[in-house]
Structures are given as C-alpha cells and as structure tokens.
N, CA, C and O atoms as a GROMACS GRO file, in nm:
protein
  316
    1MET      N    1   9.722   3.782  10.548
    1MET     CA    2   9.755   3.798  10.694
    1MET      C    3   9.628   3.771  10.783
    1MET      O    4   9.527   3.833  10.749
    2ALA      N    5   9.621   3.697  10.878
    2ALA     CA    6   9.510   3.690  10.962
    2ALA      C    7   9.469   3.811  11.039
    2ALA      O    8   9.553   3.887  11.086
    3ALA      N    9   9.347   3.827  11.051
    3ALA     CA   10   9.285   3.950  11.113
    3ALA      C   11   9.357   3.971  11.249
    3ALA      O   12   9.398   4.084  11.275
    4ASP      N   13   9.376   3.876  11.332
    4ASP     CA   14   9.427   3.890  11.460
    4ASP      C   15   9.582   3.930  11.472
    4ASP      O   16   9.636   3.966  11.576
    5ARG      N   17   9.642   3.918  11.352
    5ARG     CA   18   9.781   3.967  11.332
    5ARG      C   19   9.787   4.109  11.281
    5ARG      O   20   9.893   4.170  11.270
    6ILE      N   21   9.666   4.163  11.248
    6ILE     CA   22   9.666   4.298  11.190
    6ILE      C   23   9.619   4.397  11.304
    6ILE      O   24   9.687   4.497  11.330
    7VAL      N   25   9.510   4.369  11.367
    7VAL     CA   26   9.454   4.461  11.474
    7VAL      C   27   9.416   4.380  11.594
    7VAL      O   28   9.374   4.265  11.581
    8SER      N   29   9.432   4.440  11.713
    8SER     CA   30   9.381   4.379  11.836
    8SER      C   31   9.317   4.496  11.913
    8SER      O   32   9.339   4.612  11.878
    9VAL      N   33   9.239   4.466  12.016
    9VAL     CA   34   9.176   4.568  12.101
    9VAL      C   35   9.243   4.571  12.233
    9VAL      O   36   9.256   4.468  12.300
   10ASN      N   37   9.286   4.687  12.271
   10ASN     CA   38   9.355   4.702  12.404
   10ASN      C   39   9.258   4.710  12.524
   10ASN      O   40   9.137   4.701  12.503
   11ARG      N   41   9.304   4.726  12.642
   11ARG     CA   42   9.221   4.722  12.759
   11ARG      C   43   9.115   4.838  12.754
   11ARG      O   44   9.005   4.822  12.807
   12GLU      N   45   9.147   4.945  12.696
   12GLU     CA   46   9.055   5.052  12.687
   12GLU      C   47   8.951   5.039  12.584
   12GLU      O   48   8.861   5.123  12.576
   13GLY      N   49   8.958   4.938  12.503
   13GLY     CA   50   8.872   4.923  12.392
   13GLY      C   51   8.914   4.982  12.257
   13GLY      O   52   8.836   4.981  12.161
   14THR      N   53   9.036   5.032  12.250
   14THR     CA   54   9.093   5.101  12.133
   14THR      C   55   9.159   4.996  12.044
   14THR      O   56   9.244   4.918  12.087
   15HIS      N   57   9.113   4.998  11.907
   15HIS     CA   58   9.170   4.914  11.800
   15HIS      C   59   9.314   4.967  11.783
   15HIS      O   60   9.342   5.084  11.756
   16CYS      N   61   9.405   4.866  11.802
   16CYS     CA   62   9.554   4.894  11.783
   16CYS      C   63   9.606   4.797  11.679
   16CYS      O   64   9.550   4.691  11.654
   17PHE      N   65   9.720   4.840  11.619
   17PHE     CA   66   9.784   4.734  11.548
   17PHE      C   67   9.845   4.633  11.638
   17PHE      O   68   9.914   4.668  11.733
   18SER      N   69   9.818   4.499  11.608
   18SER     CA   70   9.866   4.399  11.688
   18SER      C   71  10.012   4.396  11.726
   18SER      O   72  10.101   4.413  11.643
   19GLY      N   73  10.034   4.375  11.853
   19GLY     CA   74  10.171   4.391  11.903
   19GLY      C   75  10.221   4.515  11.939
   19GLY      O   76  10.336   4.529  11.981
   20THR      N   77  10.140   4.610  11.926
   20THR     CA   78  10.171   4.754  11.957
   20THR      C   79  10.062   4.820  12.038
   20THR      O   80   9.958   4.760  12.062
   21GLN      N   81  10.084   4.938  12.078
   21GLN     CA   82   9.979   5.022  12.142
   21GLN      C   83   9.951   5.144  12.049
   21GLN      O   84   9.908   5.251  12.092
   22VAL      N   85   9.981   5.118  11.916
   22VAL     CA   86   9.946   5.235  11.812
   22VAL      C   87   9.810   5.216  11.755
   22VAL      O   88   9.784   5.121  11.682
   23PRO      N   89   9.723   5.308  11.790
   23PRO     CA   90   9.572   5.305  11.742
   23PRO      C   91   9.566   5.307  11.592
   23PRO      O   92   9.639   5.382  11.528
   24VAL      N   93   9.478   5.226  11.536
   24VAL     CA   94   9.459   5.229  11.390
   24VAL      C   95   9.416   5.367  11.353
   24VAL      O   96   9.450   5.416  11.245
   25ARG      N   97   9.341   5.431  11.439
   25ARG     CA   98   9.279   5.559  11.405
   25ARG      C   99   9.392   5.665  11.371
   25ARG      O  100   9.368   5.762  11.300
   26LEU      N  101   9.521   5.637  11.427
   26LEU     CA  102   9.619   5.727  11.403
   26LEU      C  103   9.662   5.716  11.260
   26LEU      O  104   9.693   5.819  11.202
   27LEU      N  105   9.667   5.604  11.198
   27LEU     CA  106   9.699   5.578  11.056
   27LEU      C  107   9.593   5.655  10.972
   27LEU      O  108   9.632   5.731  10.883
   28LEU      N  109   9.471   5.638  10.995
   28LEU     CA  110   9.360   5.697  10.916
   28LEU      C  111   9.368   5.840  10.926
   28LEU      O  112   9.354   5.907  10.824
   29ASP      N  113   9.391   5.898  11.046
   29ASP     CA  114   9.406   6.041  11.065
   29ASP      C  115   9.527   6.096  10.988
   29ASP      O  116   9.512   6.198  10.920
   30ARG      N  117   9.639   6.038  10.993
   30ARG     CA  118   9.769   6.075  10.920
   30ARG      C  119   9.734   6.075  10.768
   30ARG      O  120   9.756   6.173  10.697
   31LEU      N  121   9.677   5.963  10.723
   31LEU     CA  122   9.655   5.956  10.576
   31LEU      C  123   9.552   6.069  10.530
   31LEU      O  124   9.562   6.122  10.420
   32GLU      N  125   9.458   6.099  10.619
   32GLU     CA  126   9.361   6.206  10.580
   32GLU      C  127   9.433   6.338  10.574
   32GLU      O  128   9.401   6.423  10.491
   33ARG      N  129   9.526   6.355  10.656
   33ARG     CA  130   9.599   6.488  10.656
   33ARG      C  131   9.706   6.490  10.541
   33ARG      O  132   9.765   6.596  10.521
   34GLY      N  133   9.730   6.392  10.472
   34GLY     CA  134   9.820   6.390  10.365
   34GLY      C  135   9.953   6.318  10.382
   34GLY      O  136  10.039   6.312  10.294
   35SER      N  137   9.964   6.265  10.502
   35SER     CA  138  10.090   6.191  10.531
   35SER      C  139  10.095   6.059  10.442
   35SER      O  140   9.991   6.011  10.396
   36THR      N  141  10.211   6.006  10.419
   36THR     CA  142  10.227   5.887  10.342
   36THR      C  143  10.242   5.761  10.444
   36THR      O  144  10.275   5.774  10.562
   37ILE      N  145  10.218   5.650  10.388
   37ILE     CA  146  10.240   5.526  10.474
   37ILE      C  147  10.383   5.522  10.526
   37ILE      O  148  10.411   5.487  10.641
   38TYR      N  149  10.470   5.559  10.438
   38TYR     CA  150  10.630   5.557  10.468
   38TYR      C  151  10.648   5.652  10.591
   38TYR      O  152  10.720   5.622  10.686
   39GLU      N  153  10.578   5.765  10.583
   39GLU     CA  154  10.598   5.857  10.696
   39GLU      C  155  10.546   5.805  10.829
   39GLU      O  156  10.603   5.823  10.937
   40PHE      N  157  10.435   5.740  10.811
   40PHE     CA  158  10.360   5.672  10.930
   40PHE      C  159  10.450   5.576  10.990
   40PHE      O  160  10.475   5.580  11.110
   41LEU      N  161  10.504   5.483  10.906
   41LEU     CA  162  10.599   5.380  10.950
   41LEU      C  163  10.727   5.435  11.013
   41LEU      O  164  10.776   5.372  11.107
   42LEU      N  165  10.781   5.540  10.974
   42LEU     CA  166  10.898   5.602  11.034
   42LEU      C  167  10.857   5.654  11.168
   42LEU      O  168  10.936   5.643  11.262
   43THR      N  169  10.737   5.711  11.185
   43THR     CA  170  10.699   5.767  11.314
   43THR      C  171  10.667   5.657  11.412
   43THR      O  172  10.694   5.669  11.531
   44PHE      N  173  10.613   5.555  11.365
   44PHE     CA  174  10.570   5.435  11.441
   44PHE      C  175  10.635   5.299  11.400
   44PHE      O  176  10.571   5.214  11.339
   45PRO      N  177  10.761   5.285  11.434
   45PRO     CA  178  10.833   5.178  11.387
   45PRO      C  179  10.795   5.037  11.438
   45PRO      O  180  10.842   4.936  11.386
   46THR      N  181  10.710   5.033  11.536
   46THR     CA  182  10.658   4.903  11.588
   46THR      C  183  10.557   4.848  11.494
   46THR      O  184  10.531   4.728  11.495
   47VAL      N  185  10.496   4.934  11.408
   47VAL     CA  186  10.388   4.887  11.313
   47VAL      C  187  10.462   4.828  11.186
   47VAL      O  188  10.558   4.890  11.140
   48ARG      N  189  10.421   4.720  11.135
   48ARG     CA  190  10.497   4.664  11.018
   48ARG      C  191  10.412   4.710  10.892
   48ARG      O  192  10.289   4.722  10.896
   49ARG      N  193  10.487   4.732  10.786
   49ARG     CA  194  10.424   4.764  10.662
   49ARG      C  195  10.314   4.661  10.621
   49ARG      O  196  10.210   4.701  10.569
   50GLN      N  197  10.336   4.540  10.641
   50GLN     CA  198  10.250   4.432  10.604
   50GLN      C  199  10.103   4.454  10.683
   50GLN      O  200   9.993   4.424  10.635
   51GLN      N  201  10.124   4.506  10.802
   51GLN     CA  202   9.994   4.524  10.880
   51GLN      C  203   9.920   4.636  10.822
   51GLN      O  204   9.797   4.629  10.811
   52VAL      N  205   9.992   4.748  10.780
   52VAL     CA  206   9.916   4.867  10.719
   52VAL      C  207   9.849   4.816  10.595
   52VAL      O  208   9.729   4.836  10.575
   53MET      N  209   9.927   4.749  10.510
   53MET     CA  210   9.874   4.709  10.379
   53MET      C  211   9.753   4.612  10.391
   53MET      O  212   9.654   4.624  10.320
   54ALA      N  213   9.767   4.518  10.485
   54ALA     CA  214   9.650   4.424  10.508
   54ALA      C  215   9.524   4.501  10.565
   54ALA      O  216   9.411   4.470  10.528
   55LEU      N  217   9.545   4.592  10.648
   55LEU     CA  218   9.433   4.672  10.696
   55LEU      C  219   9.369   4.745  10.583
   55LEU      O  220   9.248   4.737  10.562
   56LEU      N  221   9.449   4.816  10.511
   56LEU     CA  222   9.381   4.887  10.397
   56LEU      C  223   9.319   4.799  10.296
   56LEU      O  224   9.216   4.836  10.240
   57GLU      N  225   9.376   4.679  10.268
   57GLU     CA  226   9.314   4.592  10.165
   57GLU      C  227   9.178   4.536  10.231
   57GLU      O  228   9.079   4.515  10.162
   58ALA      N  229   9.181   4.514  10.361
   58ALA     CA  230   9.053   4.452  10.417
   58ALA      C  231   8.950   4.562  10.425
   58ALA      O  232   8.831   4.536  10.407
   59ALA      N  233   8.998   4.702  10.454
   59ALA     CA  234   8.883   4.790  10.447
   59ALA      C  235   8.833   4.823  10.314
   59ALA      O  236   8.715   4.856  10.298
   60SER      N  237   8.922   4.814  10.209
   60SER     CA  238   8.874   4.827  10.076
   60SER      C  239   8.781   4.724  10.029
   60SER      O  240   8.686   4.750   9.954
   61ARG      N  241   8.808   4.602  10.073
   61ARG     CA  242   8.718   4.485  10.041
   61ARG      C  243   8.586   4.494  10.109
   61ARG      O  244   8.483   4.452  10.057
   62MET      N  245   8.590   4.552  10.230
   62MET     CA  246   8.464   4.580  10.304
   62MET      C  247   8.375   4.686  10.232
   62MET      O  248   8.253   4.674  10.231
   63MET      N  249   8.438   4.788  10.174
   63MET     CA  250   8.363   4.889  10.114
   63MET      C  251   8.306   4.851   9.980
   63MET      O  252   8.197   4.895   9.941
   64VAL      N  253   8.383   4.765   9.907
   64VAL     CA  254   8.346   4.713   9.775
   64VAL      C  255   8.231   4.614   9.788
   64VAL      O  256   8.134   4.615   9.713
   65ASP      N  257   8.249   4.526   9.893
   65ASP     CA  258   8.144   4.414   9.916
   65ASP      C  259   8.032   4.458   9.991
   65ASP      O  260   7.936   4.381   9.998
   66ALA      N  261   8.026   4.575  10.051
   66ALA     CA  262   7.917   4.614  10.138
   66ALA      C  263   7.785   4.655  10.047
   66ALA      O  264   7.787   4.733   9.952
   67PRO      N  265   7.673   4.586  10.096
   67PRO     CA  266   7.562   4.626  10.016
   67PRO      C  267   7.525   4.771  10.036
   67PRO      O  268   7.545   4.829  10.143
   68VAL      N  269   7.469   4.828   9.930
   68VAL     CA  270   7.422   4.976   9.941
   68VAL      C  271   7.275   4.967   9.975
   68VAL      O  272   7.193   4.915   9.899
   69THR      N  273   7.242   5.025  10.098
   69THR     CA  274   7.114   5.015  10.146
   69THR      C  275   7.023   5.141  10.122
   69THR      O  276   6.900   5.135  10.110
   70ASN      N  277   7.097   5.252  10.118
   70ASN     CA  278   7.032   5.385  10.082
   70ASN      C  279   7.115   5.466   9.993
   70ASN      O  280   7.178   5.561  10.040
   71PRO      N  281   7.121   5.433   9.850
   71PRO     CA  282   7.206   5.506   9.770
   71PRO      C  283   7.174   5.654   9.761
   71PRO      O  284   7.060   5.700   9.763
   72THR      N  285   7.282   5.723   9.751
   72THR     CA  286   7.275   5.872   9.730
   72THR      C  287   7.266   5.897   9.578
   72THR      O  288   7.344   5.840   9.501
   73PRO      N  289   7.171   5.981   9.536
   73PRO     CA  290   7.163   6.016   9.391
   73PRO      C  291   7.293   6.078   9.346
   73PRO      O  292   7.356   6.150   9.423
   74ALA      N  293   7.334   6.052   9.224
   74ALA     CA  294   7.450   6.111   9.174
   74ALA      C  295   7.438   6.258   9.165
   74ALA      O  296   7.327   6.306   9.140
   75TYR      N  297   7.543   6.336   9.184
   75TYR     CA  298   7.535   6.487   9.190
   75TYR      C  299   7.523   6.534   9.050
   75TYR      O  300   7.598   6.487   8.965
   76THR      N  301   7.435   6.624   9.020
   76THR     CA  302   7.414   6.690   8.890
   76THR      C  303   7.430   6.835   8.916
   76THR      O  304   7.351   6.887   8.996
   77PRO      N  305   7.521   6.907   8.860
   77PRO     CA  306   7.530   7.054   8.886
   77PRO      C  307   7.411   7.118   8.813
   77PRO      O  308   7.368   7.077   8.705
   78GLN      N  309   7.358   7.228   8.885
   78GLN     CA  310   7.256   7.296   8.828
   78GLN      C  311   7.313   7.404   8.728
   78GLN      O  312   7.416   7.468   8.750
   79GLN      N  313   7.239   7.416   8.622
   79GLN     CA  314   7.299   7.513   8.514
   79GLN      C  315   7.210   7.637   8.517
   79GLN      O  316   7.234   7.731   8.441
   0.00000   0.00000   0.00000
C-alpha cells in the first residue's frame, strides 16, 4: 500500500490515517494500553485494517533497517 494511502497530515500537523481524522498516535496509545487492533477498528470504523497493518509493517521495517548509532550494552543482572 502506498504511503499516502496509509497516513496523511492534517491542517494542524497531526499524522492521521488517510481519509480520516483519526490520529495515528491513537492506535499506538491503544496498543500500548493493551487494546487489540480489532478493538481499535471497532472504535474507529473509518480506518481500514489494511491501513493499520501497512503502518505497523512500515514501522517494523524502519526499526529493523535503522542503523544503530549508539548501541546500549546488554543488561547483565548483578549477582
């Protein structure tokens, strides 16, 4: 799915799902609090499942492909 069909920026500068006024941040906040994608889609029926999945896939690719500039050492518990 083309990026412009996933997310657009409204007049206030908020990233929203294209064709809606639903901020992308709402999805991330809801997932962080334990909601499911299904629950999100029921609450915001103007957002399509394909948009949500494409957004999450793009974010995943960005994280995997992003260079690590300042790696954090692995956590080792003290004994």
